[in-house]
C-alpha positions, 0 to 999 in steps of 0.5 A, spaced: 460 493 487 458 488 492 464 485 496 462 479 499 465 473 495 469 478 491 477 476 491 482 481 493 489 481 492 493 485 498 500 486 497 505 488 503 499 484 507 504 481 513 503 487 517 502 495 518 497 498 513 497 492 509 494 488 515 489 493 516 487 493 509 486 485 509 482 485 515 477 491 513 476 487 506 475 480 510 470 484 514 466 486 508 466 479 506 471 479 501 476 473 500 483 475 500 490 473 497 495 476 502 502 477 499 508 479 501 516 478 500 517 473 506 524 476 507 526 481 512 533 483 510 534 488 504 541 490 503 539 497 501 535 498 507 536 500 514 530 496 517 527 490 517 521 488 513 516 483 515 517 476 517 514 470 514 511 469 521 508 476 520 504 474 514 502 467 517 499 472 523 495 476 518 492 470 515 490 467 521 486 473 523 483 474 516 481 467 517 476 469 523 472 472 518 467 468 513 471 468 507 477 464 504 484 466 505 491 464 502 498 467 503 502 468 497 510 469 497 512 474 491 517 480 490 513 485 486 519 488 483 519 481 479 514 480 473 514 473 474 512 473 481 507 478 479 504 473 474 504 467 479 501 471 484 495 473 479 495 466 477 495 462 484 489 467 486 485 465 480 486 458 481 485 458 489 480 463 490 476 463 483 478 470 480 481 476 481 476 482 482 480 487 486 488 489 487 491 493 492 498 495 491 500 496 498 507 494 498 512 499 499 519 501 503 522 507 505 529 510 506 532 517 508 537 521 505 539 527 502 540 527 494 547 529 495 549 523 499 544 518 497 546 511 494 544 509 487 542 503 490 537 506 495 534 510 490 533 504 485 530 500 490 525 505 493 523 506 486 523 499 484 518 497 490 514 503 490 513 505 483 515 499 478 511 494 483 504 497 482 505 497 475 508 490 474 502 487 479 497 491 475 500 488 468 499 481 471 492 482 474 489 486 468 487 480 464 483 477 470 480 484 471 478 485 464 475 478 463 470 479 469 468 486 466 468 489 473 473 490 478 477 495 482 485 497 483 487 501 489 494 504 489 497 506 496 500 512 495 502 517 501 501 524 503 509 524 500 505 524 493 502 531 495 509 535 496 516 533 496 520 533 503 527 534 504 531 527 505 525 523 502 526 525 495 526 517 493 520 516 497 516 522 495 518 521 487 516 514 488 509 516 491 508 522 486 509 516 480 504 512 484 498 518 483 500 519 476 500 511 474 493 511 478 490 517 473 493 513 467 490 506 469 484 509 470 483 512 463 486 506 460 481 501 464 475 505 464 472 502 458 473 495 461 469 498 467 475 497 472 476 503 477 483 505 479 484 510 485 489 511 490 489 513 497 494 517 500 495 515 508 498 520 513 501 519 519 501 512 521 505 508 527 508 503 522 515 500 521 516 505 516 515 511 521 518 507 528 524 504 525 526 510 520 522 516 520 522 517 527 530 517 528 530 522 522 525 527 524 525 526 532 531 530 533 529 536 528 522 536 532 526 536 539 522 530 540 523 524 544 523 517 542 517 515 540 514 522 540 515 524 533 509 522 530 505 525 536 508 531 535 507 531 527 499 529 528 498 534 533 501 540 529 499 538 522 492 535 522 486 538 523 483 533 527 490 533 531 491 525 531 495 520 528 491 515 523 491 507 523 491 501 519 484 500 520 483 508 517 486 506 511 482 499 510 476 503 511 478 507 505 480 501 501 473 498 502 469 505 500 473 505 493 472 498 492 465 499 493 464 506 489 462 504 482 462 511 479 469 513 482 476 513 479 482 516 478 481 519 485 487 520 490 484 520 497 488 523 502 486 520 509 491 524 514 486 527 518 486 534 514 494 534 513 495 536 505 488 537 503 491 540 497 
């Protein structure tokens, strides 16, 4: 599928991986609907989400390319918001050709002590969100008789990890949803794939995982990701939002690839 002139929705687009995906799609010629919740505070989480100013910055960066771009505030855990997101994209850009389900959150804690609120919130954003966004966009995608959905999972979808039960479970669910949707939507010529990112220096890592992992690794502030990338990847280096963006572009273009989960982790979790 040629991406120039196609219309893509990217959720969680305000910063990090979402921004990297948006920029690579814009570079490939796609028009962008940049979606984020627009509120930093979530009572279930220990870190701040992206601010609306972050979404505005992504919008300005994307506008440097030839295509059109709009920003949309939406909560992916609410179907009414997802329906509005799809409708506004079609109205402002002309259609919905690509959906990238990137919005996600993380929390750390042992099962015995994790709050039900944290578990439910992680599952709502990470697993229910892609379901609701896909449900809202499928009528537009099937109308076009061509399209692509890319779900952002994680290497945490390849193996469960202690203190990351909710996050791992949610990302396992994303991979299963990807495979089911690929079978459902194949007859409509809509391809559905997932990407499993590895070690990235995003807010999830710097604000949450670093604090949880660094002491066990004997690493100093900010060194945990360097240690993990060095010791757990074949290439010995961390990944970047641009790396994930390039993988999204590939999966959007690859006309005969569907139901796949592409690991972008420098050789980590190759199974």
